[in-house]
A tleap script that builds the chain and sets N, CA, C and O, in Angstrom:
source leaprc.protein.ff14SB
mol = sequence {
  NMET GLU ARG THR ALA TRP THR ASP GLN ARG
  LEU ASP ASP LEU ALA ASN ARG MET ASP ALA
  GLY PHE ALA ARG VAL ASP ALA ASP ILE ARG
  GLU LEU ARG ALA GLU ILE GLY GLY LEU ARG
  LEU ALA LEU LEU ARG VAL GLY GLY GLY ILE
  MET ILE GLY LEU VAL GLY VAL ILE ALA ALA
  VAL LEU VAL SER PRO ILE GLY CSER
}
set mol.1.N position { 20.586 97.800 161.671 }
set mol.1.CA position { 19.636 98.584 160.923 }
set mol.1.C position { 18.232 98.067 161.246 }
set mol.1.O position { 17.939 96.877 161.126 }
set mol.2.N position { 17.388 98.993 161.654 }
set mol.2.CA position { 16.031 98.627 162.026 }
set mol.2.C position { 15.142 98.548 160.783 }
set mol.2.O position { 15.188 99.417 159.913 }
set mol.3.N position { 14.362 97.527 160.722 }
set mol.3.CA position { 13.466 97.338 159.585 }
set mol.3.C position { 12.067 97.799 159.990 }
set mol.3.O position { 11.544 97.401 161.032 }
set mol.4.N position { 11.478 98.635 159.157 }
set mol.4.CA position { 10.133 99.117 159.456 }
set mol.4.C position { 9.120 98.286 158.702 }
set mol.4.O position { 9.363 97.842 157.580 }
set mol.5.N position { 8.000 98.087 159.327 }
set mol.5.CA position { 6.949 97.272 158.711 }
set mol.5.C position { 5.986 98.177 157.958 }
set mol.5.O position { 5.652 99.269 158.416 }
set mol.6.N position { 5.557 97.719 156.826 }
set mol.6.CA position { 4.569 98.440 156.039 }
set mol.6.C position { 3.189 97.938 156.470 }
set mol.6.O position { 2.688 96.922 155.988 }
set mol.7.N position { 2.616 98.671 157.372 }
set mol.7.CA position { 1.290 98.292 157.853 }
set mol.7.C position { 0.242 98.751 156.851 }
set mol.7.O position { 0.525 99.534 155.945 }
set mol.8.N position { -0.958 98.255 157.030 }
set mol.8.CA position { -2.054 98.659 156.147 }
set mol.8.C position { -2.286 100.162 156.220 }
set mol.8.O position { -2.592 100.798 155.211 }
set mol.9.N position { -2.140 100.723 157.407 }
set mol.9.CA position { -2.333 102.165 157.570 }
set mol.9.C position { -1.272 102.949 156.807 }
set mol.9.O position { -1.585 103.956 156.172 }
set mol.10.N position { -0.031 102.502 156.862 }
set mol.10.CA position { 1.041 103.191 156.128 }
set mol.10.C position { 0.844 103.060 154.631 }
set mol.10.O position { 1.085 104.008 153.883 }
set mol.11.N position { 0.402 101.880 154.186 }
set mol.11.CA position { 0.142 101.703 152.761 }
set mol.11.C position { -1.026 102.576 152.313 }
set mol.11.O position { -1.002 103.131 151.214 }
set mol.12.N position { -2.046 102.701 153.156 }
set mol.12.CA position { -3.172 103.579 152.827 }
set mol.12.C position { -2.726 105.031 152.751 }
set mol.12.O position { -3.150 105.773 151.865 }
set mol.13.N position { -1.863 105.438 153.689 }
set mol.13.CA position { -1.330 106.804 153.656 }
set mol.13.C position { -0.544 107.060 152.374 }
set mol.13.O position { -0.674 108.115 151.754 }
set mol.14.N position { 0.272 106.084 151.987 }
set mol.14.CA position { 1.043 106.219 150.751 }
set mol.14.C position { 0.107 106.311 149.556 }
set mol.14.O position { 0.311 107.143 148.671 }
set mol.15.N position { -0.909 105.471 149.521 }
set mol.15.CA position { -1.862 105.494 148.412 }
set mol.15.C position { -2.588 106.836 148.358 }
set mol.15.O position { -2.808 107.375 147.274 }
set mol.16.N position { -2.959 107.377 149.513 }
set mol.16.CA position { -3.641 108.674 149.539 }
set mol.16.C position { -2.729 109.793 149.059 }
set mol.16.O position { -3.172 110.686 148.336 }
set mol.17.N position { -1.455 109.756 149.454 }
set mol.17.CA position { -0.510 110.778 148.992 }
set mol.17.C position { -0.290 110.673 147.492 }
set mol.17.O position { -0.195 111.687 146.801 }
set mol.18.N position { -0.209 109.453 146.990 }
set mol.18.CA position { -0.033 109.270 145.549 }
set mol.18.C position { -1.267 109.753 144.791 }
set mol.18.O position { -1.145 110.407 143.756 }
set mol.19.N position { -2.454 109.431 145.307 }
set mol.19.CA position { -3.684 109.905 144.669 }
set mol.19.C position { -3.742 111.422 144.647 }
set mol.19.O position { -4.142 112.015 143.644 }
set mol.20.N position { -3.346 112.056 145.747 }
set mol.20.CA position { -3.341 113.522 145.811 }
set mol.20.C position { -2.343 114.101 144.808 }
set mol.20.O position { -2.618 115.116 144.169 }
set mol.21.N position { -1.199 113.462 144.674 }
set mol.21.CA position { -0.198 113.923 143.716 }
set mol.21.C position { -0.691 113.802 142.284 }
set mol.21.O position { -0.511 114.714 141.477 }
set mol.22.N position { -1.314 112.673 141.973 }
set mol.22.CA position { -1.848 112.494 140.624 }
set mol.22.C position { -2.985 113.470 140.356 }
set mol.22.O position { -3.112 113.963 139.236 }
set mol.23.N position { -3.807 113.759 141.344 }
set mol.23.CA position { -4.891 114.725 141.172 }
set mol.23.C position { -4.327 116.111 140.898 }
set mol.23.O position { -4.862 116.857 140.078 }
set mol.24.N position { -3.231 116.455 141.595 }
set mol.24.CA position { -2.597 117.758 141.374 }
set mol.24.C position { -2.013 117.837 139.959 }
set mol.24.O position { -2.159 118.855 139.283 }
set mol.25.N position { -1.361 116.778 139.520 }
set mol.25.CA position { -0.794 116.758 138.169 }
set mol.25.C position { -1.907 116.831 137.131 }
set mol.25.O position { -1.777 117.525 136.123 }
set mol.26.N position { -3.001 116.116 137.378 }
set mol.26.CA position { -4.139 116.144 136.461 }
set mol.26.C position { -4.709 117.551 136.363 }
set mol.26.O position { -5.029 118.010 135.266 }
set mol.27.N position { -4.840 118.242 137.485 }
set mol.27.CA position { -5.346 119.621 137.483 }
set mol.27.C position { -4.389 120.544 136.730 }
set mol.27.O position { -4.827 121.423 135.987 }
set mol.28.N position { -3.089 120.347 136.919 }
set mol.28.CA position { -2.101 121.172 136.216 }
set mol.28.C position { -2.187 120.951 134.713 }
set mol.28.O position { -2.106 121.908 133.943 }
set mol.29.N position { -2.350 119.715 134.290 }
set mol.29.CA position { -2.443 119.407 132.860 }
set mol.29.C position { -3.707 120.020 132.271 }
set mol.29.O position { -3.677 120.549 131.160 }
set mol.30.N position { -4.813 119.957 133.000 }
set mol.30.CA position { -6.061 120.571 132.512 }
set mol.30.C position { -5.890 122.081 132.377 }
set mol.30.O position { -6.382 122.675 131.418 }
set mol.31.N position { -5.202 122.703 133.321 }
set mol.31.CA position { -4.962 124.147 133.259 }
set mol.31.C position { -4.089 124.489 132.057 }
set mol.31.O position { -4.348 125.467 131.356 }
set mol.32.N position { -3.064 123.689 131.819 }
set mol.32.CA position { -2.197 123.930 130.661 }
set mol.32.C position { -2.948 123.771 129.354 }
set mol.32.O position { -2.740 124.539 128.414 }
set mol.33.N position { -3.825 122.771 129.292 }
set mol.33.CA position { -4.618 122.589 128.074 }
set mol.33.C position { -5.513 123.789 127.820 }
set mol.33.O position { -5.673 124.204 126.672 }
set mol.34.N position { -6.092 124.349 128.854 }
set mol.34.CA position { -6.933 125.538 128.697 }
set mol.34.C position { -6.095 126.720 128.199 }
set mol.34.O position { -6.533 127.466 127.323 }
set mol.35.N position { -4.903 126.889 128.752 }
set mol.35.CA position { -4.033 127.972 128.313 }
set mol.35.C position { -3.600 127.776 126.863 }
set mol.35.O position { -3.548 128.738 126.096 }
set mol.36.N position { -3.294 126.553 126.490 }
set mol.36.CA position { -2.887 126.269 125.111 }
set mol.36.C position { -4.042 126.542 124.158 }
set mol.36.O position { -3.831 127.039 123.052 }
set mol.37.N position { -5.267 126.219 124.581 }
set mol.37.CA position { -6.431 126.515 123.751 }
set mol.37.C position { -6.569 128.006 123.509 }
set mol.37.O position { -6.886 128.427 122.397 }
set mol.38.N position { -6.335 128.807 124.536 }
set mol.38.CA position { -6.379 130.257 124.375 }
set mol.38.C position { -5.284 130.766 123.453 }
set mol.38.O position { -5.515 131.659 122.637 }
set mol.39.N position { -4.096 130.200 123.582 }
set mol.39.CA position { -2.992 130.598 122.695 }
set mol.39.C position { -3.278 130.210 121.255 }
set mol.39.O position { -2.958 130.957 120.330 }
set mol.40.N position { -3.875 129.053 121.067 }
set mol.40.CA position { -4.212 128.603 119.711 }
set mol.40.C position { -5.190 129.581 119.059 }
set mol.40.O position { -5.041 129.934 117.889 }
set mol.41.N position { -6.192 130.014 119.827 }
set mol.41.CA position { -7.166 130.969 119.309 }
set mol.41.C position { -6.494 132.289 118.965 }
set mol.41.O position { -6.788 132.878 117.924 }
set mol.42.N position { -5.592 132.764 119.826 }
set mol.42.CA position { -4.882 134.012 119.555 }
set mol.42.C position { -4.029 133.896 118.298 }
set mol.42.O position { -3.984 134.825 117.492 }
set mol.43.N position { -3.358 132.770 118.126 }
set mol.43.CA position { -2.532 132.574 116.925 }
set mol.43.C position { -3.381 132.541 115.664 }
set mol.43.O position { -2.979 133.076 114.631 }
set mol.44.N position { -4.545 131.920 115.740 }
set mol.44.CA position { -5.427 131.894 114.580 }
set mol.44.C position { -5.900 133.299 114.221 }
set mol.44.O position { -5.985 133.647 113.043 }
set mol.45.N position { -6.205 134.097 115.228 }
set mol.45.CA position { -6.647 135.468 114.965 }
set mol.45.C position { -5.525 136.298 114.342 }
set mol.45.O position { -5.746 137.017 113.367 }
set mol.46.N position { -4.331 136.197 114.905 }
set mol.46.CA position { -3.199 136.959 114.378 }
set mol.46.C position { -2.856 136.485 112.973 }
set mol.46.O position { -2.652 137.300 112.073 }
set mol.47.N position { -2.793 135.181 112.785 }
set mol.47.CA position { -2.479 134.640 111.460 }
set mol.47.C position { -3.524 135.021 110.429 }
set mol.47.O position { -3.193 135.343 109.288 }
set mol.48.N position { -4.789 134.982 110.833 }
set mol.48.CA position { -5.857 135.385 109.912 }
set mol.48.C position { -5.749 136.847 109.544 }
set mol.48.O position { -5.954 137.214 108.387 }
set mol.49.N position { -5.428 137.690 110.518 }
set mol.49.CA position { -5.252 139.118 110.228 }
set mol.49.C position { -4.101 139.372 109.276 }
set mol.49.O position { -4.191 140.210 108.380 }
set mol.50.N position { -3.023 138.641 109.480 }
set mol.50.CA position { -1.868 138.791 108.583 }
set mol.50.C position { -2.227 138.346 107.172 }
set mol.50.O position { -1.853 139.000 106.199 }
set mol.51.N position { -2.946 137.246 107.059 }
set mol.51.CA position { -3.331 136.752 105.728 }
set mol.51.C position { -4.268 137.735 105.031 }
set mol.51.O position { -4.120 137.987 103.835 }
set mol.52.N position { -5.222 138.290 105.761 }
set mol.52.CA position { -6.132 139.265 105.157 }
set mol.52.C position { -5.356 140.500 104.710 }
set mol.52.O position { -5.600 141.036 103.629 }
set mol.53.N position { -4.427 140.945 105.542 }
set mol.53.CA position { -3.589 142.084 105.162 }
set mol.53.C position { -2.753 141.796 103.930 }
set mol.53.O position { -2.613 142.653 103.057 }
set mol.54.N position { -2.200 140.602 103.853 }
set mol.54.CA position { -1.380 140.226 102.697 }
set mol.54.C position { -2.213 140.171 101.434 }
set mol.54.O position { -1.772 140.630 100.381 }
set mol.55.N position { -3.408 139.619 101.524 }
set mol.55.CA position { -4.295 139.579 100.358 }
set mol.55.C position { -4.645 140.995 99.930 }
set mol.55.O position { -4.718 141.279 98.734 }
set mol.56.N position { -4.863 141.887 100.890 }
set mol.56.CA position { -5.145 143.289 100.559 }
set mol.56.C position { -3.983 143.949 99.844 }
set mol.56.O position { -4.187 144.679 98.874 }
set mol.57.N position { -2.778 143.705 100.307 }
set mol.57.CA position { -1.592 144.286 99.652 }
set mol.57.C position { -1.444 143.727 98.244 }
set mol.57.O position { -1.163 144.480 97.311 }
set mol.58.N position { -1.624 142.444 98.076 }
set mol.58.CA position { -1.517 141.837 96.744 }
set mol.58.C position { -2.582 142.411 95.823 }
set mol.58.O position { -2.293 142.722 94.667 }
set mol.59.N position { -3.802 142.557 96.313 }
set mol.59.CA position { -4.875 143.129 95.498 }
set mol.59.C position { -4.551 144.567 95.126 }
set mol.59.O position { -4.803 144.974 93.991 }
set mol.60.N position { -4.003 145.340 96.040 }
set mol.60.CA position { -3.648 146.740 95.743 }
set mol.60.C position { -2.557 146.808 94.703 }
set mol.60.O position { -2.592 147.681 93.834 }
set mol.61.N position { -1.590 145.914 94.765 }
set mol.61.CA position { -0.514 145.909 93.780 }
set mol.61.C position { -1.049 145.504 92.412 }
set mol.61.O position { -0.638 146.071 91.400 }
set mol.62.N position { -1.952 144.542 92.365 }
set mol.62.CA position { -2.504 144.098 91.077 }
set mol.62.C position { -3.416 145.151 90.455 }
set mol.62.O position { -3.484 145.253 89.230 }
set mol.63.N position { -4.110 145.927 91.262 }
set mol.63.CA position { -5.058 146.917 90.758 }
set mol.63.C position { -4.345 148.192 90.338 }
set mol.63.O position { -4.817 148.898 89.446 }
set mol.64.N position { -3.233 148.494 90.958 }
set mol.64.CA position { -2.545 149.759 90.652 }
set mol.64.C position { -2.020 149.755 89.217 }
set mol.64.O position { -1.627 148.714 88.691 }
set mol.65.N position { -2.019 150.928 88.597 }
set mol.65.CA position { -1.497 150.999 87.247 }
set mol.65.C position { -0.001 150.708 87.206 }
set mol.65.O position { 0.727 151.012 88.151 }
set mol.66.N position { 0.441 150.126 86.118 }
set mol.66.CA position { 1.824 149.701 86.006 }
set mol.66.C position { 2.775 150.891 85.895 }
set mol.66.O position { 3.867 150.837 86.460 }
set mol.67.N position { 2.418 151.926 85.216 }
set mol.67.CA position { 3.321 153.044 84.963 }
set mol.67.C position { 3.455 154.018 86.130 }
set mol.67.O position { 4.298 154.911 86.053 }
set mol.68.N position { 2.683 153.903 87.197 }
set mol.68.CA position { 2.787 154.923 88.237 }
set mol.68.C position { 3.631 154.534 89.396 }
set mol.68.O position { 3.791 155.315 90.334 }
savepdb mol mol.pdb
quit
């Protein structure tokens, strides 16, 4: 079995590939965070609309006459 030597050039190549991989993962995480921020805003809007609608229904039920 032949043993290969880890030269400085090979170690530099490995370090560069690892740096590129970490940069790609970092970019992916930043993209996911941006998407999650957009989803959070959408959920707040939908939830707020539902709450306003529910308050409106409750107010309509409380204001309506009991006998009708």
